C-alpha positions in Angstrom: 187.8 201.4 4.0 186.5 200.5 7.5 190.0 200.1 8.7 191.1 203.4 7.3 188.0 205.1 8.9 188.8 203.4 12.2 192.4 204.6 12.1 191.3 208.2 11.3 188.8 208.1 14.2 191.6 207.0 16.6 193.9 209.7 15.3 191.2 212.3 15.7 190.4 211.1 19.3 194.2 211.3 20.0 194.4 214.8 18.6 191.3 215.9 20.6 192.8 214.5 23.8 196.1 216.3 23.2 194.3 219.5 22.5 192.2 219.1 25.7 195.3 218.4 27.8 197.2 221.4 26.5 194.1 223.6 26.7 193.6 222.7 30.4 197.3 223.7 31.0 196.6 227.0 29.3 193.5 227.5 31.3 195.5 227.1 34.5 197.8 229.8 33.1 194.8 232.1 32.4 193.7 231.8 36.0 197.2 232.4 37.3 197.6 235.5 35.1 194.3 236.9 36.3 195.5 236.5 39.9 198.9 238.0 39.0 197.2 241.1 37.6 195.1 241.4 40.7 198.2 241.1 42.9 199.9 243.7 40.7 197.0 246.1 41.3 197.3 245.6 45.1 201.0 246.2 44.8 200.4 249.5 43.0 197.6 250.6 45.4 199.8 249.9 48.5 202.8 251.7 47.0 204.8 248.5 47.4 206.5 248.3 43.9 209.8 249.9 44.9 210.3 248.1 48.1 212.7 245.6 46.6 215.6 247.3 44.9 217.2 244.3 43.1 216.1 241.6 40.7 217.5 238.3 42.0 215.9 235.5 39.9 216.8 232.6 42.2 218.0 234.0 45.6 215.1 236.5 45.6 212.5 233.7 45.8 212.7 233.7 49.6 212.0 236.8 51.7 214.5 237.9 54.4 214.5 235.1 57.1 216.3 236.9 59.9 216.1 240.2 61.6 219.5 241.1 60.2 218.4 240.3 56.7 215.3 242.5 57.1 217.5 245.4 58.3 219.7 245.0 55.3 216.8 245.0 52.9 215.4 248.1 54.7 218.7 249.8 54.4 218.7 249.3 50.6 215.1 250.7 50.5 216.3 253.8 52.5 218.7 254.7 49.6 215.7 255.1 47.2 214.1 258.4 46.4 210.7 257.1 47.5 211.9 256.5 51.0 213.9 259.8 51.2 211.2 262.0 49.7 208.0 260.2 50.7 208.4 257.5 53.3 211.1 258.7 55.5 208.9 258.1 58.6 208.6 254.4 57.8 209.4 251.9 60.5 210.6 248.4 59.9 207.1 247.1 60.3 205.8 249.5 57.6 208.6 248.3 55.3 207.7 244.7 55.9 204.2 245.4 54.8 205.1 246.9 51.4 207.9 244.4 50.9 205.4 241.5 51.2 203.3 242.6 48.3 206.1 243.2 45.9 207.7 240.0 47.0 204.4 238.1 46.5 203.9 239.7 43.1 207.4 238.5 42.0 206.9 235.1 43.7 203.6 234.5 41.8 205.4 235.4 38.6 208.0 232.8 39.3 205.4 230.2 40.1 203.6 231.1 36.9 206.8 230.6 34.9 207.5 227.3 36.7 204.0 226.0 35.8 204.4 227.0 32.2 207.9 225.6 31.9 207.0 222.3 33.6 203.9 221.8 31.4 205.9 222.8 28.3 208.7 220.2 29.1 206.1 217.5 29.9 204.1 218.0 26.7 207.3 218.3 24.7 208.8 215.0 26.0 205.5 213.2 25.6 205.0 214.6 22.1 201.7 216.2 22.9 202.5 219.3 21.0 201.3 219.4 17.4 202.4 221.5 14.5 199.5 224.0 14.8 200.6 224.7 18.4 204.2 225.8 17.7 203.6 229.4 16.7 201.2 230.3 19.5 203.6 228.7 22.0 206.5 230.8 20.7 204.3 233.9 21.0 203.5 233.0 24.6 207.2 232.6 25.4 207.9 236.0 23.9 205.0 237.7 25.7 206.0 236.2 29.0 209.7 237.2 28.6 208.7 240.7 27.5 206.4 241.1 30.5 209.2 240.2 32.9 211.6 242.6 31.1 209.2 245.5 31.1 208.3 244.8 34.7 212.0 245.3 35.8 212.7 248.4 33.7 209.4 249.8 35.2 210.7 249.3 38.7 214.2 250.6 37.8 212.6 253.8 36.6 211.5 254.6 40.2 214.9 254.0 41.8 216.8 256.9 40.3 216.7 260.7 40.5 213.8 262.2 42.4 211.3 259.6 41.4 209.0 258.5 44.2 206.9 256.2 41.8 207.7 254.3 38.6 207.3 256.1 35.3 203.6 256.2 34.3 204.4 255.2 30.7 206.2 252.1 31.9 203.5 251.3 34.3 201.0 251.5 31.4 203.1 249.2 29.2 203.5 246.7 32.1 199.7 246.7 32.5 198.8 246.4 28.9 201.3 243.6 28.2 199.9 241.7 31.1 196.4 242.0 29.6 197.8 241.0 26.2 199.4 237.9 27.7 196.1 237.1 29.4 194.0 237.6 26.2 196.4 235.7 24.0 196.6 232.7 26.4 192.8 232.6 26.6 192.5 232.8 22.8 194.9 229.9 22.4 192.9 227.9 25.0 189.6 228.6 23.0 191.3 227.7 19.8 192.2 224.2 21.1 188.9 223.6 22.9 186.6 224.8 20.1 186.8 222.6 17.0 186.9 224.5 13.7 183.5 223.0 12.7 181.8 224.7 15.7 183.3 228.1 15.2 180.9 230.8 14.0 181.3 232.2 10.6 182.6 235.7 10.6 180.2 238.6 10.0 182.2 241.4 8.3 180.2 244.2 9.8 180.4 242.7 13.3 184.1 242.1 12.9 184.7 245.7 12.0 182.7 246.8 15.1 184.6 244.4 17.3 188.0 245.6 16.0 187.1 249.2 16.7 185.8 248.3 20.1 189.0 246.4 21.0 191.2 249.3 19.7 189.3 251.8 21.9 189.4 249.4 24.8 193.2 249.1 24.5 193.6 252.9 24.5 191.2 253.2 27.4 193.2 250.6 29.4 196.5 252.4 28.6 195.1 255.7 29.7 193.6 254.1 32.9 197.1 253.0 33.8 198.5 256.5 32.9 195.8 258.0 35.2 197.0 255.8 38.0 200.7 256.5 37.3 200.2 260.2 37.3 197.6 260.2 40.0 195.6 262.3 37.5 192.2 261.8 39.1 193.0 264.6 41.6 193.9 266.9 38.7 190.2 267.2 37.7 187.9 266.1 40.7 184.7 267.2 39.0 182.2 265.5 36.7 180.7 265.9 34.1 182.9 268.9 33.7 186.7 268.9 33.9 187.4 271.7 36.4 184.4 273.6 35.1 184.8 273.0 31.4 183.6 270.1 29.1 185.4 270.7 25.8 188.5 272.7 26.6 189.6 272.7 30.2 192.4 274.9 31.3 195.8 273.3 30.9 194.6 270.8 28.3 197.5 271.5 25.9 200.9 272.9 26.9 202.7 274.1 23.7 206.1 273.3 25.0 205.1 269.7 25.6 204.0 268.9 22.1 202.9 265.2 21.7 204.2 264.5 25.2 200.9 266.2 26.4 199.2 262.9 25.7 201.3 261.0 28.2 202.7 263.6 30.6 200.0 266.2 30.9 197.6 265.1 33.7 194.7 267.2 32.4 195.1 265.8 28.9 195.4 262.2 30.2 192.2 262.8 32.2 190.5 264.3 29.2 191.4 261.4 26.9 190.5 258.8 29.5 187.0 260.3 29.9 186.5 260.9 26.2 187.4 257.3 25.2 185.1 256.0 27.9 182.2 258.0 26.4 183.1 256.6 22.9 
């Protein structure tokens, strides 16, 4: 009996060590995703997102290294609607500034992917992964891949027609998927670091309240991104009224828009964003 107990203790210690190592790797990912979201915010605020017109996974890792390469990159940017309609007065120095932030945003994404891939291969080879880790890891892979895909189709939406910015709906999706990836990675980390015996027992009433709060928060975050994408703050620069009205501001609903009012109508976007904040 003592031998069996001793073996069980060794096995439990080994499992705890594996959990701790994988959890630390996930925590590094959490920190890196937070930084990536912050860089994405700076990229948005500086209007840098459309400065790189191609998605080159490998060759795009390095920025232009010669004056000729910079001029070629600038010439590609000059073909975009954003340059022609908004930034036609840009000098090469101006372009280098916006290029840096988009390049850095993509570089950090690559580094994040490399850290994840390196850790994954190491833990796989050393057999640190256990059965209960497989599903969350697959979800992480899917969320990471989806985020990269949505990021590119977001950028692509600003390179055609008369678009001077990316589509607000795609910006909102890119933002909320990034937060989803962050939240899921942190949840996975906590799951490994907090043994089942130490987890609090669920309280039904509190769980309901938390689910409602999270749902409202997701809607609010989505509408915050739509506010940014549409630059909707300037559509109603008064508070607590919305252009003089609280309940039914002018232009709140355009009959010809239908449900698109909730994503394309700047007054409606502003109205919902404020309303959910109050809730």
